[in-house]
All heavy atoms as TSV, in Angstrom:
chain	resi	resn	atom	element	x	y	z
A	1	MET	N	N	-9.480	-69.081	3.664
A	1	MET	CA	C	-8.358	-69.092	2.772
A	1	MET	C	C	-7.887	-67.655	2.604
A	1	MET	O	O	-8.678	-66.780	2.228
A	1	MET	CB	C	-8.778	-69.697	1.428
A	1	MET	CG	C	-7.697	-69.683	0.422
A	1	MET	SD	S	-8.029	-70.493	-1.156
A	1	MET	CE	C	-9.753	-70.530	-1.311
A	2	ASN	N	N	-6.626	-67.402	2.901
A	2	ASN	CA	C	-6.053	-66.055	2.807
A	2	ASN	C	C	-6.928	-65.007	3.488
A	2	ASN	O	O	-7.230	-63.963	2.919
A	2	ASN	CB	C	-5.793	-65.682	1.347
A	2	ASN	CG	C	-4.726	-66.548	0.719
A	2	ASN	OD1	O	-3.870	-67.095	1.407
A	2	ASN	ND2	N	-4.767	-66.681	-0.579
A	3	GLU	N	N	-7.359	-65.330	4.692
A	3	GLU	CA	C	-8.157	-64.442	5.544
A	3	GLU	C	C	-9.567	-64.166	5.022
A	3	GLU	O	O	-10.234	-63.241	5.474
A	3	GLU	CB	C	-7.409	-63.138	5.803
A	3	GLU	CG	C	-6.090	-63.360	6.526
A	3	GLU	CD	C	-5.361	-62.080	6.845
A	3	GLU	OE1	O	-6.022	-61.028	7.019
A	3	GLU	OE2	O	-4.125	-62.127	6.937
A	4	VAL	N	N	-10.034	-64.963	4.060
A	4	VAL	CA	C	-11.411	-64.866	3.566
A	4	VAL	C	C	-12.120	-66.153	3.958
A	4	VAL	O	O	-11.604	-67.245	3.730
A	4	VAL	CB	C	-11.457	-64.686	2.025
A	4	VAL	CG1	C	-12.892	-64.667	1.534
A	4	VAL	CG2	C	-10.730	-63.417	1.626
A	5	GLU	N	N	-13.294	-66.028	4.564
A	5	GLU	CA	C	-14.034	-67.199	5.007
A	5	GLU	C	C	-15.038	-67.622	3.945
A	5	GLU	O	O	-15.806	-66.803	3.440
A	5	GLU	CB	C	-14.765	-66.886	6.299
A	5	GLU	CG	C	-15.393	-68.101	6.932
A	5	GLU	CD	C	-15.960	-67.802	8.301
A	5	GLU	OE1	O	-15.266	-67.152	9.104
A	5	GLU	OE2	O	-17.101	-68.216	8.559
A	6	TYR	N	N	-15.002	-68.888	3.589
A	6	TYR	CA	C	-15.915	-69.457	2.606
A	6	TYR	C	C	-16.720	-70.576	3.257
A	6	TYR	O	O	-16.197	-71.314	4.087
A	6	TYR	CB	C	-15.151	-70.038	1.414
A	6	TYR	CG	C	-14.421	-69.010	0.600
A	6	TYR	CD1	C	-13.083	-68.721	0.846
A	6	TYR	CD2	C	-15.059	-68.323	-0.416
A	6	TYR	CE1	C	-12.405	-67.773	0.096
A	6	TYR	CE2	C	-14.389	-67.367	-1.181
A	6	TYR	CZ	C	-13.062	-67.110	-0.914
A	6	TYR	OH	O	-12.404	-66.172	-1.657
A	7	ILE	N	N	-17.959	-70.712	2.853
A	7	ILE	CA	C	-18.789	-71.835	3.280
A	7	ILE	C	C	-18.751	-72.855	2.146
A	7	ILE	O	O	-19.099	-72.525	1.010
A	7	ILE	CB	C	-20.241	-71.380	3.542
A	7	ILE	CG1	C	-20.266	-70.335	4.648
A	7	ILE	CG2	C	-21.125	-72.587	3.884
A	7	ILE	CD1	C	-21.593	-69.614	4.796
A	8	VAL	N	N	-18.322	-74.068	2.456
A	8	VAL	CA	C	-18.266	-75.120	1.440
A	8	VAL	C	C	-19.665	-75.698	1.273
A	8	VAL	O	O	-20.264	-76.184	2.234
A	8	VAL	CB	C	-17.267	-76.238	1.835
A	8	VAL	CG1	C	-17.286	-77.352	0.806
A	8	VAL	CG2	C	-15.868	-75.656	1.995
A	9	MET	N	N	-20.188	-75.601	0.051
A	9	MET	CA	C	-21.539	-76.075	-0.242
A	9	MET	C	C	-21.521	-77.559	-0.644
A	9	MET	O	O	-22.248	-78.352	-0.081
A	9	MET	CB	C	-22.176	-75.238	-1.350
A	9	MET	CG	C	-22.131	-73.732	-1.099
A	9	MET	SD	S	-22.985	-73.210	0.376
A	9	MET	CE	C	-24.658	-73.275	-0.187
A	10	ASN	N	N	-20.694	-77.898	-1.645
A	10	ASN	CA	C	-20.595	-79.289	-2.078
A	10	ASN	C	C	-19.402	-79.479	-3.014
A	10	ASN	O	O	-18.820	-78.518	-3.504
A	10	ASN	CB	C	-21.886	-79.754	-2.775
A	10	ASN	CG	C	-22.205	-78.937	-4.008
A	10	ASN	OD1	O	-22.340	-77.726	-3.929
A	10	ASN	ND2	N	-22.330	-79.584	-5.149
A	11	LEU	N	N	-19.053	-80.728	-3.238
A	11	LEU	CA	C	-17.980	-81.096	-4.163
A	11	LEU	C	C	-18.532	-81.044	-5.583
A	11	LEU	O	O	-19.576	-81.638	-5.873
A	11	LEU	CB	C	-17.474	-82.507	-3.838
A	11	LEU	CG	C	-16.392	-83.072	-4.751
A	11	LEU	CD1	C	-15.078	-82.318	-4.563
A	11	LEU	CD2	C	-16.185	-84.556	-4.449
A	12	ILE	N	N	-17.850	-80.311	-6.458
A	12	ILE	CA	C	-18.268	-80.213	-7.858
A	12	ILE	C	C	-17.640	-81.333	-8.682
A	12	ILE	O	O	-18.286	-81.938	-9.520
A	12	ILE	CB	C	-17.883	-78.847	-8.454
A	12	ILE	CG1	C	-18.629	-77.719	-7.747
A	12	ILE	CG2	C	-18.167	-78.807	-9.953
A	12	ILE	CD1	C	-18.160	-76.334	-8.146
A	13	GLY	N	N	-16.354	-81.580	-8.446
A	13	GLY	CA	C	-15.657	-82.613	-9.203
A	13	GLY	C	C	-14.269	-82.845	-8.659
A	13	GLY	O	O	-13.781	-82.102	-7.809
A	14	LYS	N	N	-13.644	-83.909	-9.148
A	14	LYS	CA	C	-12.280	-84.196	-8.711
A	14	LYS	C	C	-11.528	-84.913	-9.819
A	14	LYS	O	O	-12.116	-85.545	-10.697
A	14	LYS	CB	C	-12.268	-85.013	-7.424
A	14	LYS	CG	C	-12.975	-86.343	-7.480
A	14	LYS	CD	C	-12.944	-86.978	-6.115
A	14	LYS	CE	C	-13.751	-88.271	-6.117
A	14	LYS	NZ	N	-13.669	-88.927	-4.812
A	15	GLY	N	N	-10.213	-84.759	-9.761
A	15	GLY	CA	C	-9.340	-85.382	-10.744
A	15	GLY	C	C	-8.185	-86.061	-10.043
A	15	GLY	O	O	-8.251	-86.330	-8.845
A	16	GLY	N	N	-7.120	-86.277	-10.766
A	16	GLY	CA	C	-5.973	-87.006	-10.240
A	16	GLY	C	C	-5.412	-86.464	-8.944
A	16	GLY	O	O	-5.188	-87.206	-7.993
A	17	SER	N	N	-5.180	-85.164	-8.874
A	17	SER	CA	C	-4.586	-84.589	-7.657
A	17	SER	C	C	-5.282	-83.298	-7.234
A	17	SER	O	O	-4.681	-82.436	-6.603
A	17	SER	CB	C	-3.098	-84.337	-7.884
A	17	SER	OG	O	-2.904	-83.451	-8.965
A	18	SER	N	N	-6.572	-83.168	-7.573
A	18	SER	CA	C	-7.294	-81.968	-7.154
A	18	SER	C	C	-8.781	-82.241	-6.973
A	18	SER	O	O	-9.312	-83.228	-7.491
A	18	SER	CB	C	-7.113	-80.841	-8.182
A	18	SER	OG	O	-7.727	-81.172	-9.398
A	19	GLU	N	N	-9.416	-81.371	-6.218
A	19	GLU	CA	C	-10.864	-81.397	-6.020
A	19	GLU	C	C	-11.372	-79.968	-6.178
A	19	GLU	O	O	-10.684	-79.018	-5.796
A	19	GLU	CB	C	-11.222	-81.903	-4.621
A	19	GLU	CG	C	-10.821	-83.343	-4.363
A	19	GLU	CD	C	-11.155	-83.796	-2.955
A	19	GLU	OE1	O	-10.966	-82.996	-2.005
A	19	GLU	OE2	O	-11.598	-84.937	-2.811
A	20	VAL	N	N	-12.564	-79.809	-6.725
A	20	VAL	CA	C	-13.168	-78.491	-6.906
A	20	VAL	C	C	-14.468	-78.455	-6.111
A	20	VAL	O	O	-15.305	-79.351	-6.239
A	20	VAL	CB	C	-13.436	-78.180	-8.395
A	20	VAL	CG1	C	-14.093	-76.806	-8.542
A	20	VAL	CG2	C	-12.144	-78.245	-9.197
A	21	PHE	N	N	-14.592	-77.418	-5.277
A	21	PHE	CA	C	-15.745	-77.277	-4.407
A	21	PHE	C	C	-16.556	-76.035	-4.771
A	21	PHE	O	O	-15.989	-74.995	-5.108
A	21	PHE	CB	C	-15.306	-77.147	-2.945
A	21	PHE	CG	C	-14.646	-78.380	-2.412
A	21	PHE	CD1	C	-13.271	-78.547	-2.497
A	21	PHE	CD2	C	-15.401	-79.380	-1.824
A	21	PHE	CE1	C	-12.651	-79.680	-2.005
A	21	PHE	CE2	C	-14.794	-80.523	-1.330
A	21	PHE	CZ	C	-13.417	-80.674	-1.427
A	22	HIS	N	N	-17.878	-76.146	-4.674
A	22	HIS	CA	C	-18.780	-74.992	-4.784
A	22	HIS	C	C	-18.804	-74.370	-3.400
A	22	HIS	O	O	-19.147	-75.031	-2.418
A	22	HIS	CB	C	-20.171	-75.455	-5.211
A	22	HIS	CG	C	-21.229	-74.410	-5.069
A	22	HIS	ND1	N	-22.525	-74.715	-4.761
A	22	HIS	CD2	C	-21.192	-73.062	-5.190
A	22	HIS	CE1	C	-23.231	-73.614	-4.702
A	22	HIS	NE2	N	-22.442	-72.591	-4.958
A	23	CYS	N	N	-18.418	-73.098	-3.311
A	23	CYS	CA	C	-18.348	-72.405	-2.027
A	23	CYS	C	C	-19.074	-71.070	-2.099
A	23	CYS	O	O	-19.373	-70.570	-3.179
A	23	CYS	CB	C	-16.888	-72.164	-1.636
A	23	CYS	SG	S	-15.938	-73.689	-1.470
A	24	PHE	N	N	-19.362	-70.511	-0.941
A	24	PHE	CA	C	-20.050	-69.225	-0.844
A	24	PHE	C	C	-19.257	-68.293	0.043
A	24	PHE	O	O	-18.868	-68.659	1.153
A	24	PHE	CB	C	-21.460	-69.418	-0.291
A	24	PHE	CG	C	-22.272	-68.162	-0.233
A	24	PHE	CD1	C	-22.720	-67.558	-1.394
A	24	PHE	CD2	C	-22.584	-67.577	0.982
A	24	PHE	CE1	C	-23.475	-66.389	-1.360
A	24	PHE	CE2	C	-23.333	-66.412	1.036
A	24	PHE	CZ	C	-23.784	-65.816	-0.133
A	25	ASN	N	N	-18.998	-67.089	-0.452
A	25	ASN	CA	C	-18.349	-66.048	0.316
A	25	ASN	C	C	-19.462	-65.187	0.903
A	25	ASN	O	O	-20.096	-64.411	0.181
A	25	ASN	CB	C	-17.425	-65.227	-0.609
A	25	ASN	CG	C	-16.755	-64.066	0.087
A	25	ASN	OD1	O	-17.301	-63.490	1.024
A	25	ASN	ND2	N	-15.580	-63.712	-0.381
A	26	SER	N	N	-19.725	-65.338	2.182
A	26	SER	CA	C	-20.855	-64.639	2.805
A	26	SER	C	C	-20.601	-63.141	2.969
A	26	SER	O	O	-21.547	-62.365	3.039
A	26	SER	CB	C	-21.203	-65.263	4.150
A	26	SER	OG	O	-20.084	-65.257	5.002
A	27	LEU	N	N	-19.352	-62.716	2.992
A	27	LEU	CA	C	-19.046	-61.291	3.108
A	27	LEU	C	C	-19.396	-60.554	1.818
A	27	LEU	O	O	-20.050	-59.515	1.839
A	27	LEU	CB	C	-17.567	-61.093	3.446
A	27	LEU	CG	C	-17.115	-59.658	3.678
A	27	LEU	CD1	C	-17.823	-59.058	4.888
A	27	LEU	CD2	C	-15.611	-59.606	3.880
A	28	GLU	N	N	-18.969	-61.111	0.671
A	28	GLU	CA	C	-19.238	-60.474	-0.623
A	28	GLU	C	C	-20.518	-60.987	-1.283
A	28	GLU	O	O	-20.919	-60.497	-2.321
A	28	GLU	CB	C	-18.050	-60.684	-1.561
A	28	GLU	CG	C	-16.797	-59.979	-1.078
A	28	GLU	CD	C	-15.671	-60.052	-2.089
A	28	GLU	OE1	O	-15.957	-59.995	-3.299
A	28	GLU	OE2	O	-14.526	-60.169	-1.657
A	29	LYS	N	N	-21.126	-62.009	-0.682
A	29	LYS	CA	C	-22.376	-62.600	-1.191
A	29	LYS	C	C	-22.216	-63.131	-2.620
A	29	LYS	O	O	-23.028	-62.857	-3.497
A	29	LYS	CB	C	-23.521	-61.586	-1.134
A	29	LYS	CG	C	-23.733	-60.936	0.202
A	29	LYS	CD	C	-24.555	-61.795	1.115
A	29	LYS	CE	C	-24.997	-61.080	2.367
A	29	LYS	NZ	N	-24.112	-61.171	3.484
A	30	ILE	N	N	-21.130	-63.898	-2.837
A	30	ILE	CA	C	-20.899	-64.482	-4.160
A	30	ILE	C	C	-20.603	-65.974	-4.038
A	30	ILE	O	O	-20.055	-66.444	-3.043
A	30	ILE	CB	C	-19.740	-63.794	-4.916
A	30	ILE	CG1	C	-18.427	-63.859	-4.117
A	30	ILE	CG2	C	-20.090	-62.358	-5.277
A	30	ILE	CD1	C	-17.207	-63.388	-4.869
A	31	HIS	N	N	-20.994	-66.708	-5.064
A	31	HIS	CA	C	-20.671	-68.128	-5.169
A	31	HIS	C	C	-19.379	-68.251	-5.963
A	31	HIS	O	O	-19.175	-67.528	-6.946
A	31	HIS	CB	C	-21.791	-68.873	-5.895
A	31	HIS	CG	C	-23.045	-68.955	-5.092
A	31	HIS	ND1	N	-23.335	-70.031	-4.291
A	31	HIS	CD2	C	-24.068	-68.086	-4.937
A	31	HIS	CE1	C	-24.492	-69.824	-3.691
A	31	HIS	NE2	N	-24.968	-68.635	-4.070
A	32	VAL	N	N	-18.516	-69.146	-5.526
A	32	VAL	CA	C	-17.236	-69.352	-6.193
A	32	VAL	C	C	-16.928	-70.840	-6.271
A	32	VAL	O	O	-17.535	-71.653	-5.565
A	32	VAL	CB	C	-16.080	-68.629	-5.452
A	32	VAL	CG1	C	-16.279	-67.122	-5.440
A	32	VAL	CG2	C	-15.915	-69.150	-4.042
A	33	ALA	N	N	-15.987	-71.184	-7.125
A	33	ALA	CA	C	-15.444	-72.536	-7.172
A	33	ALA	C	C	-14.029	-72.454	-6.612
A	33	ALA	O	O	-13.251	-71.582	-7.003
A	33	ALA	CB	C	-15.419	-73.068	-8.600
A	34	ILE	N	N	-13.719	-73.343	-5.700
A	34	ILE	CA	C	-12.387	-73.372	-5.109
A	34	ILE	C	C	-11.738	-74.708	-5.457
A	34	ILE	O	O	-12.293	-75.772	-5.182
A	34	ILE	CB	C	-12.429	-73.182	-3.586
A	34	ILE	CG1	C	-12.968	-71.780	-3.260
A	34	ILE	CG2	C	-11.046	-73.402	-2.977
A	34	ILE	CD1	C	-13.055	-71.477	-1.790
A	35	LYS	N	N	-10.560	-74.611	-6.071
A	35	LYS	CA	C	-9.809	-75.807	-6.458
A	35	LYS	C	C	-8.764	-76.079	-5.383
A	35	LYS	O	O	-7.935	-75.228	-5.079
A	35	LYS	CB	C	-9.131	-75.579	-7.808
A	35	LYS	CG	C	-8.426	-76.794	-8.352
A	35	LYS	CD	C	-7.926	-76.505	-9.764
A	35	LYS	CE	C	-7.387	-77.745	-10.435
A	35	LYS	NZ	N	-6.986	-77.452	-11.827
A	36	VAL	N	N	-8.822	-77.258	-4.806
A	36	VAL	CA	C	-7.879	-77.687	-3.783
A	36	VAL	C	C	-6.962	-78.715	-4.427
A	36	VAL	O	O	-7.433	-79.720	-4.977
A	36	VAL	CB	C	-8.607	-78.311	-2.571
A	36	VAL	CG1	C	-7.612	-78.783	-1.531
A	36	VAL	CG2	C	-9.594	-77.315	-1.983
A	37	VAL	N	N	-5.657	-78.448	-4.389
A	37	VAL	CA	C	-4.706	-79.327	-5.067
A	37	VAL	C	C	-3.774	-79.995	-4.072
A	37	VAL	O	O	-3.478	-79.462	-3.005
A	37	VAL	CB	C	-3.882	-78.562	-6.122
A	37	VAL	CG1	C	-4.787	-77.963	-7.176
A	37	VAL	CG2	C	-3.027	-77.493	-5.499
A	38	SER	N	N	-3.308	-81.181	-4.449
A	38	SER	CA	C	-2.305	-81.896	-3.672
A	38	SER	C	C	-0.950	-81.651	-4.323
A	38	SER	O	O	-0.786	-81.885	-5.516
A	38	SER	CB	C	-2.605	-83.397	-3.662
A	38	SER	OG	O	-1.505	-84.096	-3.115
A	39	LEU	N	N	-0.007	-81.170	-3.546
A	39	LEU	CA	C	1.323	-80.898	-4.070
A	39	LEU	C	C	2.334	-81.928	-3.586
A	39	LEU	O	O	3.510	-81.634	-3.409
A	39	LEU	CB	C	1.756	-79.486	-3.662
A	39	LEU	CG	C	0.844	-78.361	-4.139
A	39	LEU	CD1	C	1.317	-77.022	-3.608
A	39	LEU	CD2	C	0.742	-78.340	-5.646
A	40	ALA	N	N	1.867	-83.170	-3.402
A	40	ALA	CA	C	2.721	-84.238	-2.902
A	40	ALA	C	C	3.855	-84.565	-3.867
A	40	ALA	O	O	4.948	-84.929	-3.442
A	40	ALA	CB	C	1.892	-85.483	-2.616
A	41	GLU	N	N	3.605	-84.428	-5.158
A	41	GLU	CA	C	4.632	-84.725	-6.155
A	41	GLU	C	C	5.126	-83.430	-6.786
A	41	GLU	O	O	4.334	-82.543	-7.117
A	41	GLU	CB	C	4.067	-85.630	-7.243
A	41	GLU	CG	C	3.642	-86.989	-6.737
A	41	GLU	CD	C	3.074	-87.857	-7.843
A	41	GLU	OE1	O	3.438	-87.649	-9.016
A	41	GLU	OE2	O	2.259	-88.729	-7.520
A	42	ALA	N	N	6.437	-83.316	-6.967
A	42	ALA	CA	C	7.026	-82.099	-7.534
A	42	ALA	C	C	6.476	-81.804	-8.918
A	42	ALA	O	O	6.256	-80.641	-9.272
A	42	ALA	CB	C	8.546	-82.228	-7.578
A	43	SER	N	N	6.221	-82.825	-9.720
A	43	SER	CA	C	5.699	-82.604	-11.069
A	43	SER	C	C	4.300	-81.998	-11.024
A	43	SER	O	O	3.950	-81.169	-11.863
A	43	SER	CB	C	5.691	-83.909	-11.865
A	43	SER	OG	O	4.860	-84.867	-11.238
A	44	SER	N	N	3.494	-82.385	-10.042
A	44	SER	CA	C	2.161	-81.794	-9.877
A	44	SER	C	C	2.274	-80.327	-9.521
A	44	SER	O	O	1.542	-79.488	-10.059
A	44	SER	CB	C	1.378	-82.511	-8.783
A	44	SER	OG	O	1.096	-83.830	-9.153
A	45	ALA	N	N	3.176	-80.008	-8.613
A	45	ALA	CA	C	3.349	-78.618	-8.182
A	45	ALA	C	C	3.728	-77.737	-9.365
A	45	ALA	O	O	3.159	-76.660	-9.551
A	45	ALA	CB	C	4.413	-78.536	-7.091
A	46	GLU	N	N	4.651	-78.183	-10.184
A	46	GLU	CA	C	5.078	-77.395	-11.344
A	46	GLU	C	C	3.921	-77.191	-12.319
A	46	GLU	O	O	3.738	-76.099	-12.858
A	46	GLU	CB	C	6.239	-78.089	-12.047
A	46	GLU	CG	C	6.827	-77.282	-13.188
A	46	GLU	CD	C	8.036	-77.946	-13.817
A	46	GLU	OE1	O	8.766	-78.667	-13.109
A	46	GLU	OE2	O	8.235	-77.736	-15.027
A	47	GLY	N	N	3.121	-78.214	-12.536
A	47	GLY	CA	C	1.961	-78.109	-13.423
A	47	GLY	C	C	0.953	-77.100	-12.923
A	47	GLY	O	O	0.420	-76.305	-13.704
A	48	TYR	N	N	0.689	-77.090	-11.613
A	48	TYR	CA	C	-0.268	-76.137	-11.051
A	48	TYR	C	C	0.270	-74.711	-11.085
A	48	TYR	O	O	-0.471	-73.764	-11.311
A	48	TYR	CB	C	-0.675	-76.528	-9.638
A	48	TYR	CG	C	-1.609	-77.710	-9.633
A	48	TYR	CD1	C	-1.270	-78.884	-8.985
A	48	TYR	CD2	C	-2.822	-77.660	-10.295
A	48	TYR	CE1	C	-2.129	-79.973	-8.999
A	48	TYR	CE2	C	-3.678	-78.736	-10.320
A	48	TYR	CZ	C	-3.321	-79.894	-9.663
A	48	TYR	OH	O	-4.165	-80.973	-9.681
A	49	ILE	N	N	1.579	-74.556	-10.869
A	49	ILE	CA	C	2.185	-73.220	-10.961
A	49	ILE	C	C	2.036	-72.689	-12.384
A	49	ILE	O	O	1.689	-71.517	-12.584
A	49	ILE	CB	C	3.659	-73.261	-10.507
A	49	ILE	CG1	C	3.721	-73.490	-8.995
A	49	ILE	CG2	C	4.388	-71.976	-10.899
A	49	ILE	CD1	C	5.095	-73.823	-8.470
A	50	ASN	N	N	2.251	-73.534	-13.372
A	50	ASN	CA	C	2.078	-73.129	-14.772
A	50	ASN	C	C	0.618	-72.785	-15.071
A	50	ASN	O	O	0.329	-71.837	-15.800
A	50	ASN	CB	C	2.575	-74.220	-15.723
A	50	ASN	CG	C	4.078	-74.347	-15.708
A	50	ASN	OD1	O	4.795	-73.409	-15.370
A	50	ASN	ND2	N	4.580	-75.517	-16.066
A	51	GLU	N	N	-0.315	-73.556	-14.514
A	51	GLU	CA	C	-1.743	-73.288	-14.701
A	51	GLU	C	C	-2.110	-71.915	-14.133
A	51	GLU	O	O	-2.841	-71.141	-14.763
A	51	GLU	CB	C	-2.564	-74.381	-14.020
A	51	GLU	CG	C	-4.055	-74.198	-14.136
A	51	GLU	CD	C	-4.854	-75.292	-13.430
A	51	GLU	OE1	O	-4.276	-76.347	-13.075
A	51	GLU	OE2	O	-6.055	-75.086	-13.225
A	52	ILE	N	N	-1.595	-71.596	-12.962
A	52	ILE	CA	C	-1.867	-70.304	-12.327
A	52	ILE	C	C	-1.300	-69.163	-13.177
A	52	ILE	O	O	-1.969	-68.155	-13.405
A	52	ILE	CB	C	-1.288	-70.263	-10.897
A	52	ILE	CG1	C	-2.075	-71.216	-9.993
A	52	ILE	CG2	C	-1.293	-68.845	-10.331
A	52	ILE	CD1	C	-1.400	-71.510	-8.671
A	53	LYS	N	N	-0.079	-69.325	-13.658
A	53	LYS	CA	C	0.536	-68.288	-14.498
A	53	LYS	C	C	-0.285	-68.058	-15.766
A	53	LYS	O	O	-0.514	-66.907	-16.165
A	53	LYS	CB	C	1.963	-68.678	-14.874
A	53	LYS	CG	C	2.950	-68.570	-13.738
A	53	LYS	CD	C	4.334	-69.025	-14.183
A	53	LYS	CE	C	5.318	-69.002	-13.037
A	53	LYS	NZ	N	6.644	-69.517	-13.435
A	54	LEU	N	N	-0.730	-69.130	-16.398
A	54	LEU	CA	C	-1.526	-69.004	-17.622
A	54	LEU	C	C	-2.853	-68.316	-17.331
A	54	LEU	O	O	-3.260	-67.397	-18.046
A	54	LEU	CB	C	-1.767	-70.382	-18.241
A	54	LEU	CG	C	-2.628	-70.410	-19.496
A	54	LEU	CD1	C	-1.985	-69.585	-20.605
A	54	LEU	CD2	C	-2.842	-71.841	-19.954
A	55	LEU	N	N	-3.519	-68.731	-16.259
A	55	LEU	CA	C	-4.798	-68.117	-15.899
A	55	LEU	C	C	-4.628	-66.630	-15.589
A	55	LEU	O	O	-5.442	-65.809	-15.991
A	55	LEU	CB	C	-5.418	-68.863	-14.716
A	55	LEU	CG	C	-6.844	-68.520	-14.348
A	55	LEU	CD1	C	-7.791	-68.658	-15.541
A	55	LEU	CD2	C	-7.319	-69.412	-13.213
A	56	LYS	N	N	-3.552	-66.272	-14.886
A	56	LYS	CA	C	-3.287	-64.856	-14.599
A	56	LYS	C	C	-3.108	-64.057	-15.884
A	56	LYS	O	O	-3.583	-62.928	-15.992
A	56	LYS	CB	C	-2.031	-64.712	-13.738
A	56	LYS	CG	C	-2.249	-64.923	-12.277
A	56	LYS	CD	C	-0.956	-64.672	-11.504
A	56	LYS	CE	C	-1.152	-64.861	-10.026
A	56	LYS	NZ	N	0.092	-64.632	-9.269
A	57	SER	N	N	-2.423	-64.638	-16.858
A	57	SER	CA	C	-2.155	-63.914	-18.104
A	57	SER	C	C	-3.418	-63.716	-18.937
A	57	SER	O	O	-3.449	-62.858	-19.812
A	57	SER	CB	C	-1.090	-64.640	-18.928
A	57	SER	OG	O	-1.605	-65.823	-19.495
A	58	LEU	N	N	-4.462	-64.496	-18.679
A	58	LEU	CA	C	-5.696	-64.424	-19.459
A	58	LEU	C	C	-6.836	-63.700	-18.745
A	58	LEU	O	O	-7.962	-63.686	-19.234
A	58	LEU	CB	C	-6.145	-65.839	-19.837
A	58	LEU	CG	C	-5.189	-66.628	-20.726
A	58	LEU	CD1	C	-5.645	-68.078	-20.848
A	58	LEU	CD2	C	-5.067	-65.988	-22.089
A	59	GLN	N	N	-6.574	-63.073	-17.618
A	59	GLN	CA	C	-7.632	-62.467	-16.807
A	59	GLN	C	C	-8.350	-61.305	-17.487
A	59	GLN	O	O	-9.471	-60.988	-17.130
A	59	GLN	CB	C	-7.099	-62.037	-15.447
A	59	GLN	CG	C	-6.821	-63.198	-14.512
A	59	GLN	CD	C	-8.063	-64.022	-14.233
A	59	GLN	OE1	O	-8.956	-63.590	-13.524
A	59	GLN	NE2	N	-8.134	-65.208	-14.789
A	60	LYS	N	N	-7.745	-60.679	-18.473
A	60	LYS	CA	C	-8.407	-59.561	-19.159
A	60	LYS	C	C	-9.417	-60.046	-20.197
A	60	LYS	O	O	-10.224	-59.265	-20.671
A	60	LYS	CB	C	-7.374	-58.662	-19.807
A	60	LYS	CG	C	-6.546	-57.914	-18.782
A	60	LYS	CD	C	-5.543	-56.994	-19.423
A	60	LYS	CE	C	-4.727	-56.315	-18.334
A	60	LYS	NZ	N	-3.668	-55.494	-18.888
A	61	CYS	N	N	-9.389	-61.324	-20.520
A	61	CYS	CA	C	-10.319	-61.891	-21.500
A	61	CYS	C	C	-11.653	-62.187	-20.812
A	61	CYS	O	O	-11.692	-62.849	-19.773
A	61	CYS	CB	C	-9.738	-63.171	-22.091
A	61	CYS	SG	S	-10.815	-63.957	-23.299
A	62	ASP	N	N	-12.761	-61.706	-21.393
A	62	ASP	CA	C	-14.067	-61.899	-20.754
A	62	ASP	C	C	-14.609	-63.314	-20.898
A	62	ASP	O	O	-15.626	-63.654	-20.316
A	62	ASP	CB	C	-15.078	-60.877	-21.275
A	62	ASP	CG	C	-15.367	-61.022	-22.765
A	62	ASP	OD1	O	-14.638	-61.734	-23.467
A	62	ASP	OD2	O	-16.340	-60.394	-23.224
A	63	LYS	N	N	-13.944	-64.159	-21.640
A	63	LYS	CA	C	-14.392	-65.545	-21.823
A	63	LYS	C	C	-13.629	-66.541	-20.937
A	63	LYS	O	O	-13.801	-67.735	-21.039
A	63	LYS	CB	C	-14.247	-65.944	-23.280
A	63	LYS	CG	C	-14.961	-64.991	-24.229
A	63	LYS	CD	C	-15.687	-65.730	-25.289
A	63	LYS	CE	C	-16.257	-64.820	-26.334
A	63	LYS	NZ	N	-17.400	-64.071	-25.935
A	64	ILE	N	N	-12.791	-66.032	-20.058
A	64	ILE	CA	C	-11.984	-66.849	-19.159
A	64	ILE	C	C	-12.493	-66.672	-17.720
A	64	ILE	O	O	-12.840	-65.563	-17.313
A	64	ILE	CB	C	-10.491	-66.431	-19.230
A	64	ILE	CG1	C	-9.949	-66.582	-20.649
A	64	ILE	CG2	C	-9.645	-67.201	-18.228
A	64	ILE	CD1	C	-9.918	-68.005	-21.175
A	65	ILE	N	N	-12.530	-67.785	-16.975
A	65	ILE	CA	C	-12.968	-67.684	-15.589
A	65	ILE	C	C	-12.057	-66.732	-14.822
A	65	ILE	O	O	-10.884	-66.583	-15.137
A	65	ILE	CB	C	-12.999	-69.060	-14.884
A	65	ILE	CG1	C	-11.611	-69.688	-14.851
A	65	ILE	CG2	C	-13.998	-69.977	-15.523
A	65	ILE	CD1	C	-11.510	-70.918	-13.993
A	66	LYS	N	N	-12.608	-66.056	-13.853
A	66	LYS	CA	C	-11.858	-65.074	-13.085
A	66	LYS	C	C	-11.226	-65.725	-11.868
A	66	LYS	O	O	-11.850	-66.514	-11.163
A	66	LYS	CB	C	-12.752	-63.917	-12.640
A	66	LYS	CG	C	-13.391	-63.172	-13.792
A	66	LYS	CD	C	-12.344	-62.639	-14.766
A	66	LYS	CE	C	-12.979	-62.036	-15.992
A	66	LYS	NZ	N	-12.188	-62.208	-17.196
A	67	MET	N	N	-9.969	-65.381	-11.658
A	67	MET	CA	C	-9.242	-65.889	-10.515
A	67	MET	C	C	-9.215	-64.782	-9.468
A	67	MET	O	O	-8.767	-63.667	-9.738
A	67	MET	CB	C	-7.823	-66.282	-10.909
A	67	MET	CG	C	-7.038	-66.872	-9.778
A	67	MET	SD	S	-5.483	-67.619	-10.294
A	67	MET	CE	C	-4.657	-66.243	-11.047
A	68	TYR	N	N	-9.721	-65.071	-8.281
A	68	TYR	CA	C	-9.791	-64.072	-7.227
A	68	TYR	C	C	-8.614	-64.159	-6.271
A	68	TYR	O	O	-8.177	-63.181	-5.727
A	68	TYR	CB	C	-11.092	-64.224	-6.437
A	68	TYR	CG	C	-12.301	-63.904	-7.253
A	68	TYR	CD1	C	-13.058	-64.914	-7.825
A	68	TYR	CD2	C	-12.700	-62.596	-7.481
A	68	TYR	CE1	C	-14.177	-64.634	-8.608
A	68	TYR	CE2	C	-13.811	-62.290	-8.252
A	68	TYR	CZ	C	-14.543	-63.323	-8.805
A	68	TYR	OH	O	-15.633	-63.041	-9.572
A	69	ASP	N	N	-8.131	-65.356	-6.031
A	69	ASP	CA	C	-7.118	-65.517	-4.994
A	69	ASP	C	C	-6.261	-66.714	-5.299
A	69	ASP	O	O	-6.683	-67.675	-5.875
A	69	ASP	CB	C	-7.830	-65.711	-3.664
A	69	ASP	CG	C	-7.014	-65.217	-2.480
A	69	ASP	OD1	O	-5.889	-64.759	-2.673
A	69	ASP	OD2	O	-7.535	-65.302	-1.366
């Protein structure tokens, strides 16, 4: 993803239009969660764009998950 290689370990969970996977970045030696979303419906796409914007705005808070990419 975006020129970074991840090893998919297992599925953590899934919802209406997304799945979250436990993955490993072997270059940086870190475990991450990767959310894969379906943008088949325009309303879903807008919701995910809003989620990304909100998460970006909260990145300085130490109680919020960190978004890497």
